[in-house]
C-alpha positions in Angstrom: -2.7 -73.0 -17.0 -5.4 -74.4 -19.3 -7.0 -72.2 -21.9 -10.4 -72.9 -20.3 -9.5 -70.8 -17.2 -11.8 -67.7 -17.0 -10.4 -64.4 -15.7 -12.4 -63.6 -12.5 -14.0 -60.2 -12.0 -11.4 -57.7 -10.9 -11.2 -54.0 -10.0 -8.6 -51.7 -11.5 -7.1 -48.8 -9.6 -4.7 -46.3 -11.1 -2.0 -45.1 -8.7 0.4 -42.2 -8.9 2.9 -44.3 -6.9 2.7 -47.5 -9.0 5.6 -48.0 -11.3 4.5 -51.5 -12.5 1.3 -53.6 -12.5 0.5 -55.0 -9.1 -2.0 -57.8 -8.6 -3.6 -58.0 -5.1 -5.8 -60.7 -3.7 -7.7 -60.1 -0.5 -10.9 -61.3 1.2 -12.5 -57.9 0.9 -11.7 -56.8 -2.7 -11.1 -60.3 -4.1 -8.9 -59.4 -7.1 -7.5 -55.9 -7.6 -5.1 -54.7 -10.3 -3.1 -51.6 -9.5 -1.6 -49.8 -12.5 0.4 -46.7 -13.1 -1.4 -43.6 -14.4 -1.8 -43.8 -18.2 -1.2 -47.6 -18.4 -2.9 -49.3 -21.4 -5.8 -51.1 -19.7 -6.2 -53.4 -22.7 -3.1 -55.2 -21.5 -4.6 -56.3 -18.2 -6.3 -59.5 -19.4 -3.1 -60.8 -20.9 -1.2 -60.1 -17.7 -3.9 -61.8 -15.7 -3.8 -64.9 -18.0 0.0 -65.1 -17.5 -0.5 -65.0 -13.7 -3.5 -67.4 -13.7 -1.8 -70.0 -11.5 -0.8 -67.5 -8.9 -4.2 -65.8 -8.9 -6.1 -69.1 -8.6 -3.9 -70.4 -5.8 -4.3 -67.1 -3.8 -8.0 -66.8 -4.4 -8.5 -70.4 -3.1 -6.2 -69.7 -0.1 -7.8 -66.4 0.8 -11.0 -66.8 2.8 -13.2 -63.9 3.9 -13.0 -63.2 7.6 -15.9 -64.4 9.7 -18.7 -61.9 9.6 -18.9 -60.0 12.8 -22.3 -59.6 14.4 -23.4 -56.6 16.5 -24.1 -57.4 20.2 -27.7 -57.2 21.4 -26.7 -55.9 24.8 -23.6 -54.6 26.5 -22.8 -55.5 30.1 -20.9 -53.1 32.4 -19.7 -55.4 35.2 -18.3 -52.7 37.5 -21.6 -50.8 37.3 -23.7 -53.9 37.5 -25.7 -52.8 34.5 -26.6 -54.2 31.2 -27.7 -51.9 28.4 -29.7 -53.0 25.4 -28.0 -52.0 22.1 -30.0 -50.5 19.2 -28.5 -49.8 15.8 -29.6 -47.4 13.1 -27.9 -46.3 9.9 -26.5 -42.8 9.7 -24.4 -40.9 7.2 -21.8 -40.3 10.0 -18.9 -42.6 9.8 -18.4 -42.9 13.6 -20.1 -44.4 16.6 -22.4 -42.3 18.8 -24.1 -43.3 22.0 
């Protein structure tokens, strides 16, 4: 890998279960580095530079999923009814009708 490669933004997560450094690439979190509790975080940039080829390849290959849109109406075929859908933000983490 060339020296001009720039380390992309990444999130660090400490894990009780991690026994080694784990590099994850996903459409949602992009680049995540999982480290054992107490790991010296100053070592992460060197580790990422050593894995630059793998990181670049996987970031290019990983595309975010298509953004889902909320329906404007819902049809209930057996009832012969169509209901208009309205959306509002709520602190609750579940759906209510």
